[in-house]
N, C-alpha and C positions, 0 to 999 in steps of 0.2 A: 250577156245573158243575165236575166234577172233572177233573183232568188226563188221566186215562185216557179219559174220555168225549170230551174235546176232540180227543184223538189219533185216536180212532175216527172222529169226524165229519170230521176233516181227511183221513184216509185215504179215506173214502167220496167226499168232494168231489174229491180229486185223481184218484181212479179214474174218476169220472163225467166229469171234464174230459178225461182221456186217451181215454176211449171216444168222446166227442164230437169230439175232434180226429181220431181214427182214421176215424170215419164221414165227417167233412167232407172229408178228403183222399181217401178212397176214392170219394166222390161226384164230386169234382173230376176224378179220373182217368177215371171212368166217363163223365162229360160230354165230356171230350176224346176218348175213344174213339168215342163216338156222332157227334161232329162230324167226326172224321177218316173214319169209315166212310161217313157221308153224302157227304162230298166225293169220296172215292175211288169210291163207287158211281155218283155223278152223272157223273164223268169217264169211267168205264168204260162207262156206258150211252151216252155221247156217242161214244166210240170205236167201239162196236158199231154204233151208228146210222150213223156215217161209213163203216164197212166194208160194211154192207148197202147203203148208198146207192151206193158205188162199184160193187158187184156189179150193182145196178139199172142204173146208167149203162152199164156194160160190156155188159149183156145187151140193152139197147135200141139202142145205137149201135155195138156191136161187129161186127155183121154186117148190112149194109144189104140184102143180097139174101135173107136168111133170113125166112121167114114164121112160123117156129115155133122157139123156143129154150127148152130146158129146162136148168136149173141145179140141182144138189144141193149144198148148203152145210152143213157141220157146224160149229157154233159151240160154244164152251164151255157146259157145262150150267148152270153157276152163275157169277155175277159177285159177288165178295166174299161168298160163301156165300149168295147170294140167287138164286132162280129169276127169270126175266124173260120178258116177252112182247113180240113184235115185231108191230105192227099196221100194216097198210097201209091207208090211206084215200085218198080223192081229193085230199086236201090235202098228203099227205106220209107220212113214216115216223115212227112213235112207238115207242120202246123204253122199257118201263116195268118196274120191279121189282114182283113180285107181292105181296110182304108189306110193302112200304114205300111211302111217297108219292113217291119220286124217279122221275122220268121224263126223257126227252130226246126232243124233237120237232124234225124238220127236213124241209125240202122238198128233194128230190134235184135241186138245181140247175135249178129251174123246169121239170123234166120233167112235173110234175103238171098243167101246162096242156095238154100234148099227149097224155099217156098216162093211162089210167084205172088207178089202183092199187086193189087190193082184197085182203082176206084177212088172217088173223092166224095166228101160230104161236107155240108155247111153246118155251122153250129146251131142254127135255128131249128134243126130237125134231129130226131133220134138217130143214132148210129146203129146200123144193122151189119154185123160182121158175120160172114158165111165162110166157113172153112171146109173145103173139099179135101178129105184125107186121102182119097185115091189118086188125085192129080196134084196134090200138094199146092193148092191154089187158095189164097185168101182174098176175098172181095169185100169191099165196104160199099154200102149203098144207103 
């Protein structure tokens, strides 16, 4: 092998090693971004769930004489650039991201044993909470 051929092969090898290091570092930063995004999204879903839960508690025990309570709540349209859904079920409140597997579920301080929760709403629209005090039913729409 001549000296010029060895020099060209050495240049190609160093170039490929440089590209490999660049791709590896880029993937490391991308992995860190995905981990941070997932953590921030989960925490933000938890905060949204807590906020909606506090509105539920206020609407159910805020007025003991009221038979009918209507609330309109506007939440941010996106959490960390992701749309989300708030689902009320008999067991609690579930806030989940639409395009990712992250979600947060909680029971609003054991109100689920005395009040029927139902309905779901997406983040792009306002939340209408309706509490029927005679039937102990809370609906979201």
